[in-house]
FIKOLZA-1660 file (N, C-alpha, C; in steps of 0.1 Angstrom, whole numbers, plus 5000, padded with zeros to 4 digits):
% residues 259
   i   px   py   pz ch aa at
   1 5008 4987 5001  A  M  N
   1 5001 4999 4999  A  M CA
   1 5008 5011 5000  A  M  C
   2 5005 5021 4993  A  L  N
   2 5014 5034 4991  A  L CA
   2 5012 5043 5006  A  L  C
   3 5024 5047 5008  A  S  N
   3 5026 5054 5021  A  S CA
   3 5028 5069 5018  A  S  C
   4 5029 5078 5028  A  L  N
   4 5032 5090 5025  A  L CA
   4 5049 5091 5021  A  L  C
   5 5056 5082 5027  A  R  N
   5 5072 5082 5025  A  R CA
   5 5074 5077 5011  A  R  C
   6 5067 5067 5008  A  T  N
   6 5069 5063 4991  A  T CA
   6 5063 5071 4982  A  T  C
   7 5052 5078 4986  A  S  N
   7 5044 5086 4976  A  S CA
   7 5054 5099 4972  A  S  C
   8 5064 5103 4979  A  V  N
   8 5074 5113 4977  A  V CA
   8 5082 5111 4964  A  V  C
   9 5083 5098 4962  A  I  N
   9 5097 5093 4952  A  I CA
   9 5090 5098 4938  A  I  C
  10 5079 5096 4935  A  G  N
  10 5075 5099 4921  A  G CA
  10 5077 5115 4918  A  G  C
  11 5074 5123 4925  A  P  N
  11 5078 5138 4922  A  P CA
  11 5093 5141 4925  A  P  C
  12 5100 5134 4931  A  L  N
  12 5114 5135 4933  A  L CA
  12 5120 5131 4921  A  L  C
  13 5115 5119 4916  A  L  N
  13 5122 5114 4902  A  L CA
  13 5120 5122 4891  A  L  C
  14 5107 5128 4891  A  T  N
  14 5103 5138 4880  A  T CA
  14 5110 5148 4873  A  T  C
  15 5113 5147 4862  A  R  N
  15 5125 5155 4853  A  R CA
  15 5118 5170 4851  A  R  C
  16 5109 5170 4846  A  D  N
  16 5102 5183 4843  A  D CA
  16 5098 5192 4854  A  D  C
  17 5105 5204 4853  A  A  N
  17 5103 5213 4867  A  A CA
  17 5089 5213 4869  A  A  C
  18 5081 5219 4858  A  L  N
  18 5067 5221 4861  A  L CA
  18 5057 5209 4866  A  L  C
  19 5061 5200 4860  A  E  N
  19 5055 5188 4865  A  E CA
  19 5060 5182 4878  A  E  C
  20 5071 5183 4883  A  K  N
  20 5077 5183 4894  A  K CA
  20 5067 5191 4906  A  K  C
  21 5067 5204 4904  A  A  N
  21 5061 5213 4911  A  A CA
  21 5045 5208 4913  A  A  C
  22 5040 5204 4900  A  Q  N
  22 5025 5200 4904  A  Q CA
  22 5023 5187 4911  A  Q  C
  23 5033 5177 4908  A  A  N
  23 5032 5165 4915  A  A CA
  23 5032 5165 4930  A  A  C
  24 5045 5174 4933  A  A  N
  24 5044 5180 4948  A  A CA
  24 5033 5184 4953  A  A  C
  25 5026 5195 4947  A  L  N
  25 5013 5202 4953  A  L CA
  25 5002 5189 4953  A  L  C
  26 5003 5179 4947  A  A  N
  26 4990 5170 4946  A  A CA
  26 4995 5161 4957  A  A  C
  27 5007 5161 4964  A  L  N
  27 5006 5150 4974  A  L CA
  27 4997 5150 4985  A  L  C
  28 4993 5138 4989  A  N  N
  28 4982 5136 4999  A  N CA
  28 4987 5135 5014  A  N  C
  29 4986 5145 5022  A  L  N
  29 4990 5144 5036  A  L CA
  29 4983 5134 5043  A  L  C
  30 4972 5130 5038  A  E  N
  30 4964 5120 5048  A  E CA
  30 4969 5104 5045  A  E  C
  31 4978 5101 5036  A  L  N
  31 4982 5091 5034  A  L CA
  31 4989 5085 5050  A  L  C
  32 4987 5069 5051  A  P  N
  32 4994 5065 5061  A  P CA
  32 5010 5068 5061  A  P  C
  33 5015 5067 5074  A  I  N
  33 5031 5069 5073  A  I CA
  33 5038 5056 5077  A  I  C
  34 5045 5049 5070  A  D  N
  34 5054 5039 5076  A  D CA
  34 5066 5043 5080  A  D  C
  35 5069 5047 5091  A  I  N
  35 5080 5053 5099  A  I CA
  35 5092 5044 5099  A  I  C
  36 5091 5032 5101  A  E  N
  36 5103 5022 5102  A  E CA
  36 5108 5017 5087  A  E  C
  37 5103 5015 5079  A  S  N
  37 5105 5006 5067  A  S CA
  37 5120 5016 5062  A  S  C
  38 5130 5011 5057  A  D  N
  38 5141 5014 5052  A  D CA
  38 5136 5014 5036  A  D  C
  39 5140 5023 5029  A  I  N
  39 5133 5024 5014  A  I CA
  39 5146 5023 5006  A  I  C
  40 5145 5012 4998  A  T  N
  40 5156 5013 4987  A  T CA
  40 5158 5023 4981  A  T  C
  41 5172 5031 4979  A  P  N
  41 5171 5044 4974  A  P CA
  41 5170 5042 4958  A  P  C
  42 5162 5050 4952  A  P  N
  42 5156 5051 4939  A  P CA
  42 5169 5056 4931  A  P  C
  43 5168 5050 4919  A  V  N
  43 5180 5056 4909  A  V CA
  43 5171 5066 4900  A  V  C
  44 5185 5077 4901  A  G  N
  44 5180 5091 4893  A  G CA
  44 5175 5100 4904  A  G  C
  45 5180 5101 4916  A  I  N
  45 5177 5112 4925  A  I CA
  45 5184 5124 4922  A  I  C
  46 5180 5135 4922  A  P  N
  46 5167 5139 4920  A  P CA
  46 5164 5140 4904  A  P  C
  47 5153 5139 4901  A  G  N
  47 5152 5141 4886  A  G CA
  47 5152 5157 4882  A  G  C
  48 5161 5157 4872  A  R  N
  48 5163 5172 4867  A  R CA
  48 5161 5173 4853  A  R  C
  49 5156 5185 4848  A  P  N
  49 5152 5190 4835  A  P CA
  49 5165 5191 4826  A  P  C
  50 5167 5190 4814  A  T  N
  50 5178 5190 4806  A  T CA
  50 5182 5205 4808  A  T  C
  51 5174 5214 4810  A  R  N
  51 5181 5230 4811  A  R CA
  51 5172 5234 4826  A  R  C
  52 5178 5240 4833  A  P  N
  52 5192 5251 4828  A  P CA
  52 5204 5243 4831  A  P  C
  53 5215 5247 4822  A  T  N
  53 5229 5242 4825  A  T CA
  53 5233 5244 4839  A  T  C
  54 5238 5235 4846  A  L  N
  54 5244 5237 4858  A  L CA
  54 5259 5239 4858  A  L  C
  55 5265 5251 4862  A  V  N
  55 5279 5255 4864  A  V CA
  55 5281 5259 4878  A  V  C
  56 5295 5262 4880  A  L  N
  56 5300 5265 4894  A  L CA
  56 5294 5278 4896  A  L  C
  57 5292 5280 4909  A  P  N
  57 5288 5294 4914  A  P CA
  57 5294 5304 4909  A  P  C
  58 5307 5304 4908  A  T  N
  58 5316 5314 4904  A  T CA
  58 5316 5318 4890  A  T  C
  59 5310 5309 4882  A  A  N
  59 5308 5309 4867  A  A CA
  59 5292 5315 4864  A  A  C
  60 5284 5319 4876  A  M  N
  60 5277 5325 4874  A  M CA
  60 5276 5341 4869  A  M  C
  61 5266 5345 4857  A  K  N
  61 5267 5358 4854  A  K CA
  61 5258 5367 4861  A  K  C
  62 5261 5378 4865  A  H  N
  62 5256 5388 4872  A  H CA
  62 5250 5401 4860  A  H  C
  63 5237 5400 4857  A  L  N
  63 5231 5409 4847  A  L CA
  63 5228 5423 4855  A  L  C
  64 5228 5433 4850  A  P  N
  64 5223 5444 4854  A  P CA
  64 5206 5445 4859  A  P  C
  65 5201 5447 4868  A  L  N
  65 5187 5447 4871  A  L CA
  65 5180 5458 4864  A  L  C
  66 5187 5467 4860  A  T  N
  66 5178 5477 4853  A  T CA
  66 5174 5471 4838  A  T  C
  67 5177 5462 4835  A  T  N
  67 5173 5454 4823  A  T CA
  67 5166 5446 4828  A  T  C
  68 5154 5441 4817  A  I  N
  68 5143 5432 4820  A  I CA
  68 5152 5418 4819  A  I  C
  69 5163 5415 4812  A  E  N
  69 5171 5401 4811  A  E CA
  69 5177 5401 4826  A  E  C
  70 5181 5412 4832  A  G  N
  70 5187 5409 4846  A  G CA
  70 5178 5409 4856  A  G  C
  71 5166 5413 4854  A  R  N
  71 5155 5411 4865  A  R CA
  71 5151 5396 4863  A  R  C
  72 5150 5391 4850  A  A  N
  72 5146 5376 4848  A  A CA
  72 5156 5368 4855  A  A  C
  73 5168 5372 4851  A  A  N
  73 5180 5362 4855  A  A CA
  73 5179 5362 4872  A  A  C
  74 5177 5372 4880  A  L  N
  74 5175 5369 4894  A  L CA
  74 5165 5362 4898  A  L  C
  75 5152 5362 4892  A  L  N
  75 5139 5355 4896  A  L CA
  75 5142 5342 4890  A  L  C
  76 5151 5339 4880  A  H  N
  76 5155 5327 4876  A  H CA
  76 5162 5320 4886  A  H  C
  77 5171 5327 4895  A  A  N
  77 5181 5320 4903  A  A CA
  77 5170 5317 4916  A  A  C
  78 5163 5324 4920  A  L  N
  78 5153 5322 4930  A  L CA
  78 5143 5310 4928  A  L  C
  79 5139 5309 4914  A  A  N
  79 5130 5297 4911  A  A CA
  79 5138 5284 4913  A  A  C
  80 5152 5285 4908  A  H  N
  80 5160 5275 4910  A  H CA
  80 5163 5269 4925  A  H  C
  81 5163 5279 4932  A  I  N
  81 5164 5273 4946  A  I CA
  81 5152 5269 4952  A  I  C
  82 5140 5275 4948  A  E  N
  82 5127 5266 4952  A  E CA
  82 5127 5253 4945  A  E  C
  83 5131 5251 4933  A  L  N
  83 5129 5240 4927  A  L CA
  83 5138 5228 4936  A  L  C
  84 5149 5234 4938  A  N  N
  84 5160 5225 4948  A  N CA
  84 5152 5222 4959  A  N  C
  85 5148 5233 4964  A  A  N
  85 5140 5229 4980  A  A CA
  85 5128 5220 4978  A  A  C
  86 5122 5219 4969  A  I  N
  86 5112 5208 4966  A  I CA
  86 5118 5194 4968  A  I  C
  87 5127 5193 4961  A  D  N
  87 5137 5180 4962  A  D CA
  87 5141 5177 4975  A  D  C
  88 5147 5188 4982  A  L  N
  88 5152 5186 4996  A  L CA
  88 5142 5181 5003  A  L  C
  89 5131 5189 5004  A  A  N
  89 5120 5184 5013  A  A CA
  89 5116 5170 5012  A  A  C
  90 5114 5167 4999  A  L  N
  90 5110 5152 4993  A  L CA
  90 5118 5142 4998  A  L  C
  91 5132 5147 4996  A  D  N
  91 5145 5134 4998  A  D CA
  91 5143 5131 5013  A  D  C
  92 5142 5142 5023  A  I  N
  92 5144 5139 5036  A  I CA
  92 5131 5130 5042  A  I  C
  93 5120 5129 5035  A  V  N
  93 5108 5120 5038  A  V CA
  93 5113 5105 5037  A  V  C
  94 5118 5104 5025  A  W  N
  94 5120 5088 5021  A  W CA
  94 5130 5084 5026  A  W  C
  95 5143 5091 5027  A  R  N
  95 5155 5087 5032  A  R CA
  95 5156 5083 5047  A  R  C
  96 5149 5090 5057  A  F  N
  96 5153 5087 5067  A  F CA
  96 5143 5082 5077  A  F  C
  97 5143 5069 5082  A  S  N
  97 5134 5062 5088  A  S CA
  97 5135 5064 5102  A  S  C
  98 5122 5059 5110  A  G  N
  98 5125 5060 5124  A  G CA
  98 5120 5073 5130  A  G  C
  99 5116 5082 5123  A  M  N
  99 5114 5097 5129  A  M CA
  99 5098 5098 5133  A  M  C
 100 5094 5107 5141  A  P  N
 100 5080 5107 5144  A  P CA
 100 5071 5111 5132  A  P  C
 101 5058 5107 5131  A  E  N
 101 5051 5108 5121  A  E CA
 101 5049 5125 5117  A  E  C
 102 5049 5134 5128  A  Q  N
 102 5047 5146 5123  A  Q CA
 102 5059 5151 5116  A  Q  C
 103 5073 5146 5118  A  F  N
 103 5085 5149 5108  A  F CA
 103 5082 5147 5093  A  F  C
 104 5075 5137 5092  A  Y  N
 104 5073 5134 5077  A  Y CA
 104 5061 5144 5071  A  Y  C
 105 5052 5146 5079  A  R  N
 105 5041 5155 5077  A  R CA
 105 5045 5169 5075  A  R  C
 106 5054 5173 5083  A  D  N
 106 5060 5185 5083  A  D CA
 106 5067 5189 5070  A  D  C
 107 5075 5180 5066  A  W  N
 107 5084 5182 5051  A  W CA
 107 5076 5180 5040  A  W  C
 108 5065 5170 5039  A  V  N
 108 5056 5170 5028  A  V CA
 108 5050 5185 5025  A  V  C
 109 5044 5189 5039  A  S  N
 109 5039 5203 5036  A  S CA
 109 5050 5212 5031  A  S  C
 110 5063 5213 5037  A  I  N
 110 5071 5223 5033  A  I CA
 110 5074 5219 5017  A  I  C
 111 5073 5209 5011  A  A  N
 111 5075 5205 4997  A  A CA
 111 5064 5212 4990  A  A  C
 112 5051 5210 4995  A  K  N
 112 5041 5217 4988  A  K CA
 112 5044 5232 4987  A  K  C
 113 5047 5238 4998  A  E  N
 113 5049 5254 4998  A  E CA
 113 5059 5258 4989  A  E  C
 114 5071 5247 4989  A  E  N
 114 5082 5253 4980  A  E CA
 114 5075 5254 4964  A  E  C
 115 5068 5242 4963  A  A  N
 115 5062 5241 4948  A  A CA
 115 5055 5253 4946  A  A  C
 116 5045 5257 4954  A  L  N
 116 5040 5271 4952  A  L CA
 116 5048 5281 4948  A  L  C
 117 5059 5284 4955  A  H  N
 117 5071 5293 4955  A  H CA
 117 5077 5292 4940  A  H  C
 118 5080 5277 4937  A  F  N
 118 5086 5277 4925  A  F CA
 118 5076 5284 4913  A  F  C
 119 5061 5277 4913  A  T  N
 119 5052 5281 4904  A  T CA
 119 5049 5295 4901  A  T  C
 120 5049 5303 4915  A  L  N
 120 5047 5319 4913  A  L CA
 120 5058 5325 4905  A  L  C
 121 5071 5319 4910  A  L  N
 121 5082 5327 4903  A  L CA
 121 5085 5322 4887  A  L  C
 122 5080 5311 4886  A  R  N
 122 5080 5306 4870  A  R CA
 122 5070 5313 4864  A  R  C
 123 5058 5316 4867  A  N  N
 123 5047 5323 4861  A  N CA
 123 5051 5338 4860  A  N  C
 124 5058 5344 4870  A  H  N
 124 5063 5360 4868  A  H CA
 124 5075 5359 4858  A  H  C
 125 5083 5350 4857  A  L  N
 125 5093 5349 4847  A  L CA
 125 5086 5349 4832  A  L  C
 126 5075 5340 4830  A  L  N
 126 5069 5340 4817  A  L CA
 126 5062 5353 4814  A  L  C
 127 5058 5361 4823  A  G  N
 127 5053 5373 4822  A  G CA
 127 5063 5383 4816  A  G  C
 128 5077 5379 4820  A  L  N
 128 5087 5389 4814  A  L CA
 128 5094 5383 4800  A  L  C
 129 5086 5374 4795  A  G  N
 129 5094 5368 4784  A  G CA
 129 5103 5357 4784  A  G  C
 130 5103 5351 4795  A  F  N
 130 5115 5342 4799  A  F CA
 130 5105 5329 4805  A  F  C
 131 5117 5320 4806  A  D  N
 131 5111 5307 4813  A  D CA
 131 5121 5299 4821  A  D  C
 132 5118 5292 4832  A  Y  N
 132 5129 5284 4839  A  Y CA
 132 5137 5275 4829  A  Y  C
 133 5152 5277 4830  A  G  N
 133 5157 5270 4820  A  G CA
 133 5165 5279 4811  A  G  C
 134 5158 5291 4811  A  D  N
 134 5166 5304 4801  A  D CA
 134 5180 5310 4804  A  D  C
 135 5184 5305 4819  A  F  N
 135 5197 5310 4824  A  F CA
 135 5206 5299 4829  A  F  C
 136 5217 5299 4834  A  D  N
 136 5225 5287 4840  A  D CA
 136 5222 5290 4854  A  D  C
 137 5223 5278 4861  A  A  N
 137 5223 5279 4876  A  A CA
 137 5234 5270 4881  A  A  C
 138 5233 5269 4895  A  H  N
 138 5245 5259 4901  A  H CA
 138 5236 5250 4910  A  H  C
 139 5246 5242 4916  A  N  N
 139 5240 5228 4922  A  N CA
 139 5243 5228 4937  A  N  C
 140 5247 5238 4944  A  S  N
 140 5253 5239 4956  A  S CA
 140 5243 5234 4969  A  S  C
 141 5230 5236 4967  A  L  N
 141 5220 5232 4976  A  L CA
 141 5219 5215 4975  A  L  C
 142 5218 5209 4964  A  W  N
 142 5218 5194 4963  A  W CA
 142 5231 5189 4967  A  W  C
 143 5241 5195 4967  A  E  N
 143 5254 5191 4968  A  E CA
 143 5254 5190 4983  A  E  C
 144 5248 5196 4993  A  M  N
 144 5250 5194 5008  A  M CA
 144 5240 5183 5010  A  M  C
 145 5231 5180 5003  A  A  N
 145 5220 5171 5005  A  A CA
 145 5227 5156 5004  A  A  C
 146 5235 5156 4992  A  E  N
 146 5245 5144 4992  A  E CA
 146 5255 5143 5004  A  E  C
 147 5261 5153 5007  A  K  N
 147 5271 5151 5019  A  K CA
 147 5265 5146 5029  A  K  C
 148 5250 5149 5032  A  T  N
 148 5245 5147 5045  A  T CA
 148 5235 5135 5045  A  T  C
 149 5236 5126 5034  A  Q  N
 149 5227 5115 5031  A  Q CA
 149 5226 5106 5042  A  Q  C
 150 5236 5103 5050  A  D  N
 150 5237 5092 5059  A  D CA
 150 5234 5097 5074  A  D  C
 151 5229 5110 5076  A  D  N
 151 5226 5114 5090  A  D CA
 151 5216 5125 5089  A  D  C
 152 5205 5122 5095  A  V  N
 152 5193 5130 5094  A  V CA
 152 5198 5143 5103  A  V  C
 153 5204 5140 5114  A  L  N
 153 5208 5152 5122  A  L CA
 153 5217 5163 5113  A  L  C
 154 5227 5157 5106  A  A  N
 154 5235 5166 5099  A  A CA
 154 5227 5173 5087  A  A  C
 155 5215 5167 5081  A  R  N
 155 5208 5172 5071  A  R CA
 155 5199 5182 5077  A  R  C
 156 5191 5182 5089  A  V  N
 156 5184 5192 5091  A  V CA
 156 5192 5205 5097  A  V  C
 157 5204 5204 5104  A  A  N
 157 5214 5212 5108  A  A CA
 157 5221 5219 5099  A  A  C
 158 5223 5215 5086  A  L  N
 158 5230 5222 5074  A  L CA
 158 5221 5225 5062  A  L  C
 159 5210 5220 5060  A  V  N
 159 5202 5223 5051  A  V CA
 159 5193 5233 5055  A  V  C
 160 5182 5230 5062  A  P  N
 160 5171 5240 5063  A  P CA
 160 5177 5252 5073  A  P  C
 161 5185 5247 5084  A  R  N
 161 5189 5259 5094  A  R CA
 161 5201 5264 5090  A  R  C
 162 5208 5262 5079  A  T  N
 162 5220 5267 5074  A  T CA
 162 5217 5274 5061  A  T  C
 163 5217 5266 5052  A  L  N
 163 5216 5271 5037  A  L CA
 163 5204 5277 5034  A  L  C
 164 5193 5272 5039  A  E  N
 164 5178 5280 5036  A  E CA
 164 5177 5291 5047  A  E  C
 165 5183 5290 5059  A  A  N
 165 5183 5303 5066  A  A CA
 165 5190 5314 5062  A  A  C
 166 5198 5311 5051  A  R  N
 166 5205 5322 5045  A  R CA
 166 5198 5330 5037  A  R  C
 167 5185 5324 5032  A  G  N
 167 5175 5330 5022  A  G CA
 167 5168 5339 5033  A  G  C
 168 5166 5339 5046  A  L  N
 168 5160 5346 5051  A  L CA
 168 5169 5360 5053  A  L  C
 169 5182 5358 5055  A  D  N
 169 5190 5370 5055  A  D CA
 169 5190 5378 5043  A  D  C
 170 5189 5370 5031  A  A  N
 170 5191 5379 5018  A  A CA
 170 5178 5383 5013  A  A  C
 171 5166 5377 5019  A  S  N
 171 5152 5381 5013  A  S CA
 171 5150 5397 5013  A  S  C
 172 5153 5403 5022  A  P  N
 172 5150 5418 5022  A  P CA
 172 5159 5426 5012  A  P  C
 173 5170 5424 5011  A  A  N
 173 5179 5430 5000  A  A CA
 173 5173 5427 4986  A  A  C
 174 5170 5415 4984  A  V  N
 174 5166 5410 4971  A  V CA
 174 5152 5417 4968  A  V  C
 175 5145 5416 4977  A  K  N
 175 5131 5424 4976  A  K CA
 175 5134 5437 4974  A  K  C
 176 5141 5444 4981  A  N  N
 176 5145 5459 4978  A  N CA
 176 5150 5461 4962  A  N  C
 177 5158 5452 4957  A  K  N
 177 5162 5455 4945  A  K CA
 177 5151 5452 4936  A  K  C
 178 5143 5443 4934  A  L  N
 178 5131 5442 4928  A  L CA
 178 5124 5453 4925  A  L  C
 179 5119 5457 4938  A  V  N
 179 5110 5468 4941  A  V CA
 179 5117 5481 4936  A  V  C
 180 5131 5483 4938  A  S  N
 180 5137 5495 4932  A  S CA
 180 5137 5498 4917  A  S  C
 181 5135 5484 4909  A  V  N
 181 5136 5487 4895  A  V CA
 181 5120 5485 4888  A  V  C
 182 5111 5488 4899  A  G  N
 182 5098 5488 4895  A  G CA
 182 5088 5472 4895  A  G  C
 183 5095 5462 4899  A  D  N
 183 5092 5450 4900  A  D CA
 183 5083 5449 4913  A  D  C
 184 5071 5455 4914  A  K  N
 184 5063 5452 4925  A  K CA
 184 5056 5440 4927  A  K  C
 185 5055 5433 4917  A  K  N
 185 5048 5419 4918  A  K CA
 185 5061 5408 4923  A  K  C
 186 5074 5412 4918  A  G  N
 186 5083 5402 4924  A  G CA
 186 5083 5402 4940  A  G  C
 187 5084 5418 4942  A  G  N
 187 5085 5419 4958  A  G CA
 187 5074 5414 4966  A  G  C
 188 5062 5414 4960  A  E  N
 188 5053 5406 4966  A  E CA
 188 5054 5391 4969  A  E  C
 189 5060 5385 4959  A  I  N
 189 5060 5370 4958  A  I CA
 189 5072 5368 4970  A  I  C
 190 5082 5377 4969  A  L  N
 190 5093 5375 4980  A  L CA
 190 5087 5377 4994  A  L  C
 191 5078 5384 4996  A  D  N
 191 5073 5386 5009  A  D CA
 191 5065 5373 5013  A  D  C
 192 5057 5367 5006  A  L  N
 192 5052 5355 5006  A  L CA
 192 5061 5343 5011  A  L  C
 193 5071 5342 5000  A  I  N
 193 5082 5333 5002  A  I CA
 193 5089 5334 5017  A  I  C
 194 5092 5347 5021  A  L  N
 194 5097 5350 5033  A  L CA
 194 5089 5343 5043  A  L  C
 195 5077 5346 5043  A  K  N
 195 5069 5342 5057  A  K CA
 195 5067 5328 5056  A  K  C
 196 5069 5320 5045  A  D  N
 196 5070 5303 5045  A  D CA
 196 5082 5299 5049  A  D  C
 197 5091 5306 5045  A  E  N
 197 5102 5302 5047  A  E CA
 197 5110 5302 5063  A  E  C
 198 5104 5311 5068  A  I  N
 198 5104 5313 5083  A  I CA
 198 5099 5301 5091  A  I  C
 199 5089 5295 5086  A  G  N
 199 5081 5284 5088  A  G CA
 199 5091 5271 5088  A  G  C
 200 5097 5272 5073  A  H  N
 200 5104 5261 5072  A  H CA
 200 5118 5259 5080  A  H  C
 201 5123 5269 5080  A  V  N
 201 5135 5270 5089  A  V CA
 201 5132 5267 5103  A  V  C
 202 5121 5271 5107  A  A  N
 202 5115 5269 5122  A  A CA
 202 5114 5253 5124  A  A  C
 203 5108 5246 5113  A  A  N
 203 5109 5231 5114  A  A CA
 203 5124 5225 5115  A  A  C
 204 5134 5230 5107  A  G  N
 204 5146 5227 5108  A  G CA
 204 5151 5228 5122  A  G  C
 205 5149 5240 5128  A  N  N
 205 5154 5241 5144  A  N CA
 205 5146 5232 5151  A  N  C
 206 5133 5229 5150  A  H  N
 206 5128 5220 5161  A  H CA
 206 5131 5206 5159  A  H  C
 207 5134 5200 5146  A  W  N
 207 5138 5188 5148  A  W CA
 207 5151 5184 5149  A  W  C
 208 5159 5195 5145  A  Y  N
 208 5174 5195 5151  A  Y CA
 208 5175 5194 5165  A  Y  C
 209 5168 5202 5172  A  R  N
 209 5168 5204 5187  A  R CA
 209 5162 5189 5192  A  R  C
 210 5152 5183 5185  A  W  N
 210 5146 5172 5189  A  W CA
 210 5155 5160 5189  A  W  C
 211 5164 5160 5177  A  I  N
 211 5173 5148 5173  A  I CA
 211 5182 5149 5185  A  I  C
 212 5188 5163 5187  A  C  N
 212 5200 5164 5197  A  C CA
 212 5196 5161 5210  A  C  C
 213 5183 5163 5215  A  N  N
 213 5178 5159 5229  A  N CA
 213 5179 5143 5228  A  N  C
 214 5173 5139 5217  A  Q  N
 214 5172 5121 5219  A  Q CA
 214 5186 5115 5216  A  Q  C
 215 5195 5122 5212  A  R  N
 215 5210 5115 5211  A  R CA
 215 5218 5121 5223  A  R  C
 216 5212 5130 5234  A  G  N
 216 5220 5134 5243  A  G CA
 216 5232 5144 5239  A  G  C
 217 5229 5152 5230  A  L  N
 217 5241 5162 5224  A  L CA
 217 5235 5177 5227  A  L  C
 218 5245 5185 5229  A  D  N
 218 5243 5199 5231  A  D CA
 218 5242 5206 5216  A  D  C
 219 5229 5211 5216  A  P  N
 219 5228 5219 5202  A  P CA
 219 5239 5226 5195  A  P  C
 220 5244 5235 5205  A  I  N
 220 5253 5245 5201  A  I CA
 220 5265 5241 5197  A  I  C
 221 5273 5232 5206  A  S  N
 221 5286 5225 5204  A  S CA
 221 5283 5215 5190  A  S  C
 222 5273 5207 5190  A  T  N
 222 5272 5199 5179  A  T CA
 222 5269 5206 5165  A  T  C
 223 5264 5217 5165  A  Y  N
 223 5263 5225 5152  A  Y CA
 223 5277 5229 5147  A  Y  C
 224 5284 5235 5157  A  A  N
 224 5299 5238 5152  A  A CA
 224 5305 5226 5149  A  A  C
 225 5306 5212 5154  A  D  N
 225 5310 5202 5149  A  D CA
 225 5307 5198 5135  A  D  C
 226 5295 5201 5132  A  L  N
 226 5290 5194 5121  A  L CA
 226 5294 5203 5111  A  L  C
 227 5291 5217 5111  A  T  N
 227 5296 5227 5099  A  T CA
 227 5310 5225 5099  A  T  C
 228 5322 5220 5108  A  R  N
 228 5334 5216 5103  A  R CA
 228 5335 5203 5095  A  R  C
 229 5328 5194 5102  A  K  N
 229 5328 5180 5094  A  K CA
 229 5323 5180 5080  A  K  C
 230 5314 5186 5078  A  Y  N
 230 5307 5187 5065  A  Y CA
 230 5312 5200 5057  A  Y  C
 231 5319 5208 5060  A  D  N
 231 5324 5218 5054  A  D CA
 231 5314 5229 5047  A  D  C
 232 5305 5231 5059  A  A  N
 232 5292 5240 5054  A  A CA
 232 5299 5255 5053  A  A  C
 233 5290 5261 5042  A  P  N
 233 5296 5275 5041  A  P CA
 233 5295 5284 5054  A  P  C
 234 5306 5292 5054  A  R  N
 234 5306 5300 5066  A  R CA
 234 5295 5313 5063  A  R  C
 235 5288 5315 5075  A  L  N
 235 5276 5324 5071  A  L CA
 235 5284 5340 5076  A  L  C
 236 5281 5349 5067  A  R  N
 236 5284 5361 5066  A  R CA
 236 5273 5372 5069  A  R  C
 237 5274 5383 5078  A  P  N
 237 5264 5393 5077  A  P CA
 237 5261 5400 5062  A  P  C
 238 5249 5408 5062  A  P  N
 238 5240 5409 5072  A  P CA
 238 5230 5397 5075  A  P  C
 239 5226 5398 5087  A  F  N
 239 5217 5387 5090  A  F CA
 239 5204 5394 5095  A  F  C
 240 5192 5387 5091  A  N  N
 240 5179 5391 5095  A  N CA
 240 5176 5384 5106  A  N  C
 241 5180 5391 5116  A  L  N
 241 5178 5386 5131  A  L CA
 241 5164 5385 5136  A  L  C
 242 5154 5394 5131  A  D  N
 242 5142 5393 5135  A  D CA
 242 5136 5381 5128  A  D  C
 243 5138 5380 5114  A  A  N
 243 5132 5366 5109  A  A CA
 243 5140 5354 5116  A  A  C
 244 5150 5355 5118  A  R  N
 244 5157 5343 5125  A  R CA
 244 5150 5340 5139  A  R  C
 245 5149 5351 5144  A  R  N
 245 5141 5349 5161  A  R CA
 245 5126 5342 5156  A  R  C
 246 5119 5348 5146  A  L  N
 246 5109 5339 5144  A  L CA
 246 5109 5325 5141  A  L  C
 247 5121 5322 5137  A  A  N
 247 5122 5309 5131  A  A CA
 247 5128 5299 5142  A  A  C
 248 5129 5306 5152  A  G  N
 248 5133 5297 5163  A  G CA
 248 5149 5297 5169  A  G  C
 249 5157 5305 5160  A  F  N
 249 5172 5305 5168  A  F CA
 249 5173 5314 5179  A  F  C
 250 5178 5307 5190  A  D  N
 250 5179 5314 5203  A  D CA
 250 5190 5325 5201  A  D  C
 251 5190 5334 5214  A  E  N
 251 5200 5344 5214  A  E CA
 251 5213 5340 5214  A  E  C
 252 5217 5328 5220  A  V  N
 252 5230 5325 5220  A  V CA
 252 5234 5320 5205  A  V  C
 253 5225 5316 5198  A  E  N
 253 5231 5312 5183  A  E CA
 253 5232 5327 5177  A  E  C
 254 5224 5337 5177  A  L  N
 254 5224 5349 5171  A  L CA
 254 5236 5357 5176  A  L  C
 255 5238 5357 5188  A  R  N
 255 5252 5362 5193  A  R CA
 255 5263 5356 5187  A  R  C
 256 5264 5343 5184  A  Q  N
 256 5276 5336 5177  A  Q CA
 256 5276 5341 5163  A  Q  C
 257 5266 5344 5158  A  L  N
 257 5264 5348 5142  A  L CA
 257 5271 5361 5143  A  L  C
 258 5268 5370 5152  A  A  N
 258 5272 5384 5150  A  A CA
 258 5286 5384 5153  A  A  C
 259 5293 5376 5160  A  S  N
 259 5308 5375 5163  A  S CA
 259 5315 5369 5153  A  S  C
% end
C-alpha cells in the first residue's frame, strides 16, 4: 500500500520542473506513514530537466537589474532555489526512517509550499518573456544534501537551518532590488516566500533540537562540529535577526552569528 514516505518518490524523480511542482502540490498528507521501513534508494535522484545548464557558482553571470534580462536572471535564480527546495524536502521524507510521524508530515507540507513558490516565480518569469531553464544555475544546495545523506541530524542542521536560513538573511535586500526597478509583483512574491521560509527554517530548528535531545547532544557545540565536519559555508552578515528569531534561533546562536 502506498504510504506518504513512498509517495514522494514520484515527484522527486520527475524531471520536468513544472510537472515536479504540480506532483508535489498533489501529494496527499492524509496517507498512512510507514516510519520504520528502510526504502531502497531510487535510481535517478533528483530528477532534473535538461535545462538549465548547471555551472559552478563562480561562473554565474550577474546582469544589471535595470534590464528586463537582468531582472529575469535574478528571478530565475530564485526559482532554481525553490525547485531544489522541493527536492530537498521530498528527499528527507523517504531517506530517513524512524522519525515521528509529524516529521514526515512537516516536510511534505514544506515541499508543497516550495512547489507553490516555484510556480509563482516561474509564472512571473513567463510574464517577462522568459522561462525556467533560460539561464545557467548552480547545484550547491543539492551537493549539501548528498554530503548529509547518511545522517538526519546533519541534514536538518546544514540544509534548512544553515543554507535555507541564508535565504531569510538575503530576502529583504533581494526584495528591495526588485522593487527599486519597478517590480512590485516580484516584491510581493518575495514577501510570501519569506513568510513561508520562516516556517521551514523553524521546522529545521525544531527537529534539529529534537534529535539532539534524543542523542544526548548539546545543540550549540554539535552544530559547530557539524559545520566543520561537512565543510558548511561560513555565514556572513548582514543577518535578518528578526526573521531568525521567528524561525526559532535562540539568542546564544544569534550572538555567535554576530561574532
